[in-house]
C-alpha positions as CSV (number, residue, x, y, z in Angstrom):
1,X,1.8,4.0,-32.0
2,X,0.2,3.4,-28.7
3,X,2.2,4.7,-25.7
4,X,3.6,1.8,-23.6
5,X,2.0,1.7,-20.2
6,X,4.3,2.1,-17.2
7,X,3.8,2.3,-13.5
8,X,3.3,5.6,-11.8
9,X,6.5,7.0,-10.4
10,X,7.0,8.7,-7.0
11,X,7.4,12.1,-8.8
12,X,4.0,11.6,-10.5
13,X,2.4,10.5,-7.2
14,X,3.7,13.7,-5.6
15,X,2.1,15.7,-8.4
16,X,-1.2,13.9,-7.8
17,X,-1.0,14.7,-4.0
18,X,-0.2,18.4,-4.7
19,X,-3.1,18.6,-7.2
20,X,-5.5,17.1,-4.7
21,X,-4.3,19.5,-2.0
22,X,-5.0,22.4,-4.4
23,X,-8.5,21.0,-5.2
24,X,-7.7,20.2,-8.9
25,X,-9.9,17.8,-10.8
26,X,-8.7,14.4,-11.9
27,X,-8.7,15.7,-15.5
28,X,-6.5,18.6,-14.6
29,X,-4.1,16.5,-12.7
30,X,-4.0,13.9,-15.5
31,X,-3.1,16.6,-18.1
32,X,-0.3,17.8,-15.8
33,X,1.4,14.5,-15.5
34,X,0.5,13.1,-19.0
35,X,-1.8,10.3,-17.8
36,X,-5.5,9.4,-18.3
37,X,-8.0,10.8,-15.8
38,X,-9.1,7.2,-15.1
39,X,-5.5,6.3,-14.1
40,X,-5.5,9.2,-11.6
41,X,-8.9,8.3,-10.2
42,X,-7.9,4.6,-9.8
43,X,-4.6,5.5,-8.2
44,X,-6.3,7.7,-5.6
45,X,-9.0,5.3,-4.8
46,X,-6.7,2.2,-4.5
47,X,-3.9,3.9,-2.5
48,X,-5.8,6.2,-0.2
49,X,-5.5,5.4,3.5
50,X,-7.4,6.2,6.7
51,X,-5.9,9.0,8.7
52,X,-5.5,8.5,12.4
53,X,-8.5,10.2,14.0
54,X,-9.8,10.6,17.6
55,X,-13.4,11.6,17.6
56,X,-14.6,14.1,20.1
57,X,-17.3,13.1,22.5
58,X,-19.7,15.5,20.9
59,X,-19.7,13.6,17.6
60,X,-23.3,14.5,16.8
61,X,-24.4,15.2,13.2
62,X,-25.7,18.7,14.3
63,X,-22.8,19.6,16.4
64,X,-21.7,22.6,14.3
65,X,-25.1,24.4,14.6
66,X,-26.5,22.9,17.9
67,X,-27.6,25.6,20.4
68,X,-28.8,23.3,23.1
69,X,-27.8,24.1,26.7
70,X,-28.3,22.4,30.0
71,X,-29.0,18.9,28.6
72,X,-27.2,17.2,31.5
73,X,-28.9,17.3,34.9
74,X,-25.7,18.4,36.5
75,X,-24.1,20.8,34.0
76,X,-20.3,21.3,34.5
77,X,-20.4,24.4,32.2
78,X,-23.6,26.2,33.1
79,X,-24.9,28.4,30.3
80,X,-22.4,27.1,27.7
81,X,-23.5,25.3,24.5
82,X,-23.5,21.5,25.0
83,X,-21.9,20.9,21.6
84,X,-18.7,22.4,22.8
85,X,-18.5,20.3,25.9
86,X,-16.1,17.3,26.1
87,X,-16.8,16.5,29.7
88,X,-19.6,14.0,28.9
89,X,-20.7,11.9,26.0
90,X,-23.6,13.2,24.1
91,X,-24.7,9.7,23.2
92,X,-25.7,9.1,26.8
93,X,-27.3,12.5,27.6
94,X,-28.9,14.1,24.6
95,X,-32.2,12.7,23.2
96,X,-31.7,14.3,19.8
97,X,-28.2,12.9,19.3
98,X,-27.6,11.6,15.7
99,X,-24.5,9.8,14.4
100,X,-22.5,11.4,11.6
101,X,-23.2,10.1,8.1
102,X,-20.6,9.3,5.5
103,X,-19.1,12.4,3.8
104,X,-20.1,12.9,0.1
105,X,-16.4,13.7,-0.7
106,X,-15.4,10.1,0.3
107,X,-18.1,8.1,-1.4
108,X,-17.4,9.8,-4.8
109,X,-14.6,11.7,-6.5
110,X,-12.2,12.9,-5.3
111,X,-12.4,10.0,-2.7
112,X,-10.1,11.8,-0.2
113,X,-10.0,14.7,2.2
114,X,-7.1,16.4,0.5
115,X,-8.0,19.9,-0.4
116,X,-11.1,20.0,1.8
117,X,-11.3,23.4,3.7
118,X,-12.7,21.6,6.7
119,X,-9.3,20.1,7.4
120,X,-8.3,23.6,8.4
121,X,-11.3,24.5,10.5
122,X,-11.9,21.0,11.9
123,X,-14.0,18.1,10.8
124,X,-15.7,15.6,13.1
125,X,-16.6,12.9,10.6
126,X,-15.2,9.4,11.0
127,X,-13.2,7.4,8.4
128,X,-11.3,10.3,7.0
129,X,-9.3,9.2,3.9
130,X,-6.2,11.0,2.6
131,X,-3.8,10.4,-0.3
132,X,-0.1,10.5,0.5
133,X,2.5,10.0,-2.3
134,X,5.0,8.2,0.0
135,X,2.4,5.9,1.4
136,X,1.0,5.2,-2.1
137,X,4.4,4.4,-3.5
138,X,5.1,1.9,-0.6
139,X,1.8,0.2,-1.1
140,X,2.3,-0.1,-4.8
141,X,5.8,-1.6,-4.4
142,X,4.5,-4.1,-1.9
143,X,1.7,-5.2,-4.2
144,X,4.2,-5.7,-7.1
145,X,6.5,-7.7,-4.8
146,X,3.6,-9.9,-3.6
147,X,2.5,-10.5,-7.2
148,X,5.9,-12.1,-8.0
149,X,5.7,-14.5,-5.1
150,X,4.5,-18.1,-5.4
151,X,4.0,-20.2,-8.6
152,X,1.6,-18.8,-11.2
153,X,0.2,-22.0,-12.6
154,X,-2.4,-24.6,-11.6
155,X,-1.4,-26.9,-8.7
156,X,-1.2,-30.2,-10.6
157,X,0.8,-28.6,-13.4
158,X,3.2,-27.0,-10.8
159,X,3.7,-30.4,-9.1
160,X,4.7,-32.0,-12.5
161,X,7.0,-29.1,-13.3
162,X,8.7,-29.2,-9.9
163,X,9.2,-33.0,-10.2
164,X,10.9,-32.6,-13.6
165,X,13.1,-29.8,-12.3
166,X,14.1,-31.8,-9.3
167,X,14.9,-34.8,-11.5
168,X,16.9,-32.7,-13.9
169,X,19.0,-31.1,-11.2
170,X,19.7,-34.5,-9.6
171,X,21.1,-35.6,-13.0
172,X,23.4,-32.6,-13.1
173,X,21.4,-30.5,-15.6
174,X,21.5,-26.7,-15.3
175,X,18.3,-24.7,-15.1
176,X,18.9,-23.5,-18.7
177,X,19.1,-27.1,-19.9
178,X,16.0,-28.0,-18.0
179,X,14.0,-25.0,-19.4
180,X,15.0,-26.2,-23.0
181,X,14.7,-30.0,-22.6
182,X,11.5,-29.9,-20.6
183,X,10.0,-26.8,-22.2
184,X,6.6,-28.5,-22.9
185,X,6.3,-29.8,-19.3
186,X,8.0,-27.1,-17.2
187,X,7.2,-24.1,-19.5
188,X,9.2,-21.5,-17.5
189,X,12.3,-19.5,-18.1
190,X,15.6,-20.5,-16.5
191,X,15.5,-17.4,-14.2
192,X,12.2,-18.6,-12.8
193,X,13.7,-22.0,-12.1
194,X,16.5,-20.3,-10.2
195,X,13.9,-18.3,-8.2
196,X,11.9,-21.4,-7.4
197,X,15.0,-23.2,-6.2
198,X,16.1,-20.3,-4.1
199,X,12.6,-20.1,-2.5
200,X,12.6,-23.8,-1.8
201,X,9.5,-24.7,-3.7
202,X,8.8,-28.5,-3.9
203,X,11.7,-29.3,-1.6
204,X,14.3,-27.8,-3.9
205,X,17.5,-26.3,-2.4
206,X,20.5,-24.4,-3.7
207,X,22.7,-27.4,-2.9
208,X,21.2,-29.0,-6.0
209,X,22.7,-26.4,-8.2
210,X,26.2,-27.5,-9.1
211,X,27.5,-24.1,-10.0
212,X,26.4,-22.5,-6.8
213,X,27.9,-25.3,-4.7
214,X,31.1,-25.3,-6.8
215,X,31.8,-21.6,-6.4
216,X,34.7,-20.9,-4.1
217,X,34.2,-18.3,-1.4
218,X,35.6,-14.9,-2.4
219,X,39.0,-14.2,-0.8
220,X,38.8,-11.2,1.5
221,X,41.7,-9.2,2.6
222,X,42.5,-9.2,6.3
223,X,41.9,-5.9,8.0
224,X,44.8,-3.7,8.4
225,X,46.6,-3.6,11.6
226,X,46.4,-0.3,13.5
227,X,49.5,1.8,13.5
228,X,50.4,4.9,15.5
229,X,49.6,7.1,12.5
230,X,46.1,5.6,12.1
231,X,45.1,6.0,15.7
């Protein structure tokens, strides 16, 4: 029997983050959490995010091995390597300046900077992506919530369905009765009708639901009066 697919949990996402930090492969992480390697790869690629990054002025491609000195006419650090100077922008001064290129780690697996040793010693490349379990869980929850919003059917069919729902409610029918009587036209469950009414689609309001309007407000006990012992 095939295993029923389920969404990744926060615990599994934390295992993925820990595996990436260790430098494990997608296959190794997948075997650890009992998922397919393609599931782990897709999860990392879809839920990675750009880490806040402030590039140094010396953002040249050859900064780590550049030995040039005295590039500026008026050097503020005479005799020092220009690559380590933050006083001026290399783009305006050095004729051999070259922009950084995209990192190979980000254009292919593992898609993120987690586990890269350059995070410890410093990396000057732009667009640095990381995978964070908490951020990934929040992004996944937001996508699932957005997918449940709106009406998932063609516009003309939705208009007809909403018209029948509005007509049925005006005649005192419940959402259950509408979903049964107009099954061929409406074609949705009663819970969906309740959600559409609550969202106000097609001009529907909760005032049209007799049971909701007929409910009496719940009696609430008056707060206790303060006594000398409770002060």
